C-alpha distance (Angstrom), angle and dihedral (degrees) to the residues before:
residue distance angle dihedral
M1 . . .
T2 3.78 . .
E3 3.80 123.3 .
S4 3.82 93.5 -109.5
V5 3.82 92.4 52.0
R6 3.79 91.4 48.0
R7 3.82 91.1 51.6
F8 3.81 91.2 48.3
T9 3.82 91.6 50.4
T10 3.79 92.8 47.3
G11 3.81 90.9 48.4
N12 3.81 91.9 52.1
A13 3.78 91.1 49.4
R14 3.81 90.9 53.0
V15 3.79 91.6 49.3
R16 3.82 91.0 51.7
E17 3.80 92.0 48.7
S18 3.81 90.8 49.7
K19 3.81 92.3 50.1
E20 3.81 92.2 47.5
R21 3.82 90.7 50.4
E22 3.81 92.0 49.9
S23 3.82 90.8 47.6
N24 3.82 91.8 51.4
E25 3.79 92.0 48.6
R26 3.82 90.5 49.0
E27 3.82 91.3 50.3
D28 3.82 91.3 48.6
S29 3.79 91.5 51.7
E30 3.81 92.0 46.8
T31 3.82 95.2 48.4
L32 3.82 94.1 44.8
A33 3.81 109.1 119.3
C34 3.80 135.7 175.4
P35 3.86 109.5 -91.1
E36 3.81 90.2 -150.6
C37 3.83 103.9 52.6
G38 3.80 101.9 4.5
S39 3.80 93.5 -121.4
S40 3.79 118.2 149.5
N41 3.79 92.0 -157.8
L42 3.80 97.2 108.6
I43 3.81 126.2 164.7
S44 3.81 122.1 -150.4
D45 3.83 111.7 -141.7
S46 3.81 104.0 -161.9
E47 3.82 93.1 179.3
H48 3.81 92.7 62.8
G49 3.82 96.9 26.5
E50 3.82 93.5 -119.8
T51 3.80 140.0 124.7
V52 3.83 111.1 -143.2
C53 3.80 131.8 -170.1
D54 3.80 109.9 -119.1
E55 3.83 91.9 -152.2
C56 3.81 105.2 51.3
G57 3.84 101.7 8.5
L58 3.81 95.5 -120.1
V59 3.81 115.4 156.6
V60 3.82 101.3 -125.2
Q61 3.83 96.9 179.8
E62 3.79 131.7 13.4
D63 3.81 140.1 178.8
E64 3.79 91.0 37.3
I65 3.80 118.5 177.2
D66 3.79 114.8 -101.2
H67 3.82 107.1 -137.7
G68 3.81 93.2 -177.5
P69 3.82 127.7 100.0
E70 3.80 122.1 -72.8
W71 3.84 91.5 -125.9
R72 3.82 130.3 76.2
A73 3.78 128.5 -138.7
F74 3.82 127.7 -166.0
N75 3.80 99.6 -168.5
S76 3.79 139.0 22.5
A77 3.81 94.4 -102.6
E78 3.82 91.9 54.1
K79 3.80 89.9 45.9
D80 3.80 91.9 53.7
Q81 3.79 90.9 47.2
K82 3.81 95.2 51.0
S83 3.78 97.7 38.4
R84 3.80 113.6 109.3
V85 3.77 145.4 144.5
G86 3.80 119.0 -112.7
A87 3.79 133.7 5.7
P88 3.82 121.9 -22.1
T89 3.78 118.5 -93.1
T90 3.78 118.0 -98.3
N91 3.78 134.9 -165.1
M92 3.81 89.9 -142.0
M93 3.82 90.2 82.4
H94 3.78 122.9 61.7
D95 3.83 92.2 -127.9
K96 3.83 91.8 38.3
G97 3.81 89.9 -113.3
L98 3.80 94.9 -68.6
S99 3.80 98.0 120.6
T100 3.80 130.0 75.3
N101 3.80 124.9 -101.0
I102 3.80 120.7 -148.4
G103 3.80 110.0 -147.3
W104 3.80 120.4 -121.3
Q105 3.83 94.4 -133.2
N106 3.80 112.1 103.2
K107 3.82 93.4 -141.3
D108 3.77 134.8 109.2
A109 3.83 128.8 -127.1
Y110 3.81 91.2 -79.1
G111 3.80 94.7 51.9
R112 3.80 94.5 -106.3
S113 3.80 119.9 140.2
L114 3.79 117.2 -105.6
S115 3.75 123.5 -118.4
S116 3.79 120.1 -106.5
R117 3.81 91.9 -102.0
Q118 3.82 91.6 50.3
R119 3.81 91.1 48.1
E120 3.79 90.7 54.0
K121 3.79 90.0 48.6
M122 3.80 92.8 50.3
Q123 3.80 90.9 48.4
R124 3.80 90.7 54.0
L125 3.81 89.6 48.5
R126 3.81 91.2 51.5
T127 3.81 90.6 50.5
W128 3.80 93.5 50.9
N129 3.80 91.7 42.5
E130 3.82 90.3 56.3
R131 3.80 90.2 48.2
F132 3.78 91.7 52.4
R133 3.82 93.2 45.5
T134 3.82 92.8 54.1
R135 3.77 104.7 38.1
D136 3.82 99.2 162.8
S137 3.80 141.5 20.6
K138 3.82 92.9 -95.6
E139 3.81 92.3 59.2
R140 3.81 91.6 45.4
N141 3.80 88.8 51.0
L142 3.80 91.1 49.8
K143 3.80 93.0 46.9
Q144 3.81 92.3 52.7
A145 3.81 93.3 45.9
L146 3.81 95.4 48.3
G147 3.80 89.2 48.7
E148 3.81 89.2 54.2
I149 3.82 91.5 48.5
D150 3.79 91.4 51.2
R151 3.81 92.2 47.6
M152 3.82 94.7 49.7
A153 3.82 93.3 42.6
S154 3.81 89.9 53.2
A155 3.80 91.4 49.9
L156 3.83 90.8 49.7
G157 3.82 95.0 43.7
L158 3.81 94.2 -120.9
P159 3.85 119.3 163.6
D160 3.79 126.9 -115.4
N161 3.80 95.0 -100.2
V162 3.83 89.7 61.2
R163 3.82 90.8 49.9
E164 3.79 91.2 48.5
T165 3.82 92.4 51.0
A166 3.82 91.5 46.3
S167 3.81 89.4 52.3
V168 3.80 91.0 51.8
I169 3.82 91.2 49.3
Y170 3.81 91.3 50.9
R171 3.82 91.4 48.2
R172 3.80 89.7 52.6
A173 3.81 91.1 49.3
L174 3.81 89.9 50.2
D175 3.81 93.1 48.7
D176 3.83 91.5 48.5
D177 3.84 91.9 51.4
L178 3.81 94.5 -117.7
L179 3.80 94.2 141.5
P180 3.84 103.4 74.8
G181 3.79 107.6 107.4
R182 3.81 93.3 16.2
S183 3.78 132.8 87.2
I184 3.81 122.5 -109.0
E185 3.81 90.3 -127.7
G186 3.82 91.8 51.4
V187 3.81 95.0 53.1
A188 3.82 92.0 42.2
T189 3.82 91.0 52.0
S190 3.80 91.4 47.4
A191 3.80 90.5 50.4
L192 3.80 91.3 52.1
Y193 3.82 92.2 46.4
A194 3.83 90.8 51.2
S195 3.79 92.6 45.0
A196 3.82 93.0 52.1
R197 3.81 90.9 52.3
M198 3.81 92.4 46.8
A199 3.82 91.3 51.5
G200 3.80 93.6 51.4
T201 3.83 93.6 -113.3
P202 3.82 99.9 101.4
R203 3.77 125.9 -177.8
S204 3.78 122.4 -157.4
L205 3.79 120.2 -108.1
D206 3.80 89.6 -113.4
E207 3.82 91.6 54.5
I208 3.80 90.3 49.4
T209 3.81 90.8 48.4
N210 3.81 92.2 52.2
V211 3.82 92.1 61.7
S212 3.80 97.3 34.8
R213 3.80 129.0 88.9
V214 3.82 93.7 -136.6
E215 3.80 134.2 69.9
K216 3.79 125.6 -92.5
D217 3.80 95.1 -113.6
E218 3.80 92.5 53.3
I219 3.81 91.3 49.4
A220 3.81 92.5 51.2
R221 3.81 92.7 45.6
T222 3.81 93.7 47.3
Y223 3.81 91.8 44.5
R224 3.81 92.3 55.5
Y225 3.81 90.5 47.4
V226 3.82 94.7 49.1
V227 3.81 93.5 46.5
R228 3.81 91.3 48.6
E229 3.80 96.7 46.0
L230 3.83 96.3 43.1
K231 3.83 91.9 40.8
L232 3.80 92.7 -130.3
E233 3.79 115.1 -176.7
I234 3.80 104.6 -134.7
K235 3.77 120.6 164.2
P236 3.81 120.4 -143.0
A237 3.79 111.5 -87.4
D238 3.81 113.8 -92.2
P239 3.84 114.7 -137.4
V240 3.81 89.3 -141.4
Q241 3.83 90.0 66.5
Y242 3.81 90.9 65.4
V243 3.83 95.6 49.5
P244 3.85 100.0 80.4
R245 3.80 93.2 51.5
F246 3.81 94.2 46.7
A247 3.80 92.4 45.9
S248 3.81 91.4 48.4
E249 3.81 93.8 50.7
L250 3.82 90.2 48.5
D251 3.84 92.6 47.5
L252 3.80 93.2 -123.5
S253 3.80 122.5 162.5
E254 3.79 127.1 -108.2
E255 3.80 88.7 -105.4
S256 3.81 91.0 60.4
E257 3.79 91.5 46.6
R258 3.80 90.6 50.1
R259 3.83 90.1 48.5
A260 3.79 91.1 51.2
R261 3.80 90.6 52.0
Q262 3.79 89.5 50.5
L263 3.82 92.0 51.6
L264 3.80 90.6 52.1
E265 3.80 93.2 47.1
N266 3.83 90.6 52.6
A267 3.81 89.6 48.4
K268 3.82 90.5 52.0
K269 3.80 91.9 51.9
Q270 3.80 88.7 56.4
S271 3.84 93.3 41.1
I272 3.79 92.3 -119.0
H273 3.81 90.0 138.5
S274 3.81 94.3 61.0
G275 3.80 110.9 115.9
K276 3.81 93.4 1.4
S277 3.77 128.1 118.3
P278 3.83 108.6 -99.4
V279 3.81 90.3 -145.3
G280 3.81 91.8 54.3
L281 3.80 92.2 47.9
A282 3.79 92.3 48.8
A283 3.82 92.5 48.5
A284 3.80 91.8 48.5
A285 3.81 91.1 47.8
V286 3.81 91.3 52.0
Y287 3.81 91.3 48.0
A288 3.82 92.6 48.4
A289 3.81 92.0 45.4
G290 3.80 90.6 52.6
L291 3.80 90.8 54.3
L292 3.81 93.6 45.0
T293 3.81 92.2 52.3
N294 3.84 94.4 43.1
E295 3.82 92.5 -111.4
K296 3.74 94.5 123.0
V297 3.78 117.8 -157.4
T298 3.77 124.1 175.5
Q299 3.77 124.7 -117.4
N300 3.78 88.0 -121.1
E301 3.82 91.9 58.4
V302 3.80 92.4 48.9
S303 3.80 89.9 45.8
D304 3.80 91.8 54.9
V305 3.81 92.9 48.7
A306 3.82 96.1 45.0
N307 3.82 94.5 36.4
I308 3.80 94.0 -132.4
S309 3.81 133.0 115.1
E310 3.81 124.3 -86.3
V311 3.83 89.5 -125.0
T312 3.81 90.4 62.9
I313 3.82 90.7 49.3
R314 3.82 91.9 51.2
N315 3.82 93.6 48.3
R316 3.82 94.9 47.5
Y317 3.81 90.8 41.4
H318 3.81 92.2 60.7
E319 3.81 91.3 44.9
L320 3.80 92.0 52.6
L321 3.80 93.2 48.9
E322 3.82 91.3 49.2
A323 3.78 90.3 51.1
E324 3.80 89.7 48.9
E325 3.80 91.8 52.3
Q326 3.80 92.1 49.0
F327 3.77 90.9 48.6
E328 3.82 92.6 52.1
M329 3.84 93.2 48.3
P330 3.84 113.5 102.2
């Protein structure tokens, strides 16, 4: 049997299987009846993912899969504008996800290994595909930077919205020619640091430095430059924003977390936090709250989680307790 005949036979077999599957599904849907009253008058509620009996109101099926789009449209013009084929575009990829990726596995659609000639062919296709995806130096720059942002965000446990915002900040910096004289890694790290603070999930400069390929001083210098040139509105970091993460990593209860928040709020009312590192204040508040609620944690444990010295925790700890005593005095 020749190769063309074999392909034709296989194709016909697949078509028959597909038609049989569709016929079975159609028969199942037609013979579906209400188990309570036996009525076949069933209504499909796509909004709630349920199939309901119109006679007695029994929910026959629930948690059905929604095969529709993830977007909503309220008129025909908006529907035409949002309609697309494939995944939504994203700023986290240099080509916004519009190009095609060729997988690295040397296997066909059935999971069988490719021959040596096919492997060589696929390798050449991958090479040319990469060349077409990054046609100039700007796209290669963007691809490297977005890869760095994704790597660091994964190491820091940052969500997708932070990565998306960091990608937009880096694209703006690239369009405004802010990169000459600065490293790609430095600007990418600064964009991620700014994005995390804007999203209310800040990471300390030391934490950012631990996962970055550049030094702390360069990150701080580049961050100030990017924020100034792009006119980003970033509020000063609030110590309270660090408390949930520290408490979670130390396995403290909600009572301790609430106590730590209260200590920081009292410190703010007396302006104790002015000029102090928000990370140090948050770590000291968590340590003090653990002691006050009899969930003792050591300064060394808090120091490892917050990535600051034990001396800083001790100094801020005493300041927070003094502020608490003054606040409770009549």
